[in-house]
N, C-alpha and C positions, 0 to 999 in steps of 0.2 A: 716027414710027418710033423704035425703040430703037437705041442704039449697039450695035455688036458687043461681046459680053461682058456686056451688061446685059440681063437678062430678068426680067420680072415673074413672081412666084410663080403667080398665077392663070393666066397664059398657059402656063407650064410644066406645071402640073397638067392643063390641058386638052390640051396637045400630047402628053403621055405617056399620055393616055387614061384617067386616073383619074376624070375627070368628062366627061359627055356634051357640055356646052357651057361656054364660058368664063364665062357669067353664073352658072351653077351653082357653078363653082369659086370665083368671087368671093364668092358668098353663103356658101359653106362657110367661107371665111376670115373673113368678117364675123361669122359665128355662133360662131367659136372652135373650129371643127372641124379646123383646121390649126394645128399647133404646131411651133415651132422652138426647140430647147433648153428645152422645157417651158413656154414662154410662147406666147401667141397670136400668130400670124404674120398680118400684114396682106397683102392682095392685091397691093399695090404693092411689097412687099419684093423686092429683087433676089436672084436665085438664083445661087449659086456652086457650082462643082464641089466635091464632098466634103461639102456641107451634108447634114444629116439632118433629115427631117421626119416628124412623126406626123400621119397623115391619117385622119379618120373619114368614111367614106361611109355610105350607107344600110344597106349589108349587111356591111361589113368595116372593120377597123381595120388600116391599113397603116403600117409603118415603112419608109421608103425612104431610100436614099442616092443623091445625084445623082452620076452618072458622066459626064454630058455635057449640054450645053445644046442644047435643041431649040426652034427658033423657030417652026416650023410643024407643024401636025398631020400625022402620017404614019400608015401602016398599023401595026397593033398589033405585027406581027412586027419592024418596025424600031424602034418606040417603046420596046420593052422593053430595047433596048441602051443607053438613056440613063439608066437607074436600076437600082439593086439593091434587091430586096425583102429587108429585114433583119428582117421580122416574126418574133418568137419562135415556136418550134415549138408551144408551148402554145396560143398564140392561134390558129394555123392548125388545130390539132386541135379546139379549141372550136368553130370555125366548121363543121368537118366534122360534129361531133356534133349541132350545131343543125340542120343540113340533114337529117341522118339521122332526127332526132326528128320532123320534119314529113313524112317519107317522100317527099321530093322526089328523092332519089338524086343530088343535086348536091354 
């Protein structure tokens, strides 16, 4: 078990629902798809409040700021209270344009 106040990055990314499983979150960290201050973040890194991470998933690039520590996976409506999406507007518009170009409507 982890001490209160210490939470692994892979578990946090899984708990806030950016990744479907913790194993996928760990693999993303190992492949360099998660960055902290511009450098690759390891899955075992401890998360703190006000940390900012760049996370690349299969479909999206997220910039998130940690606002609370979440130790267990919860419903999406609760999970979104533990981070702030600070992704630039240009990136969000680019994703909307890509979806429109495939006529998916998403």
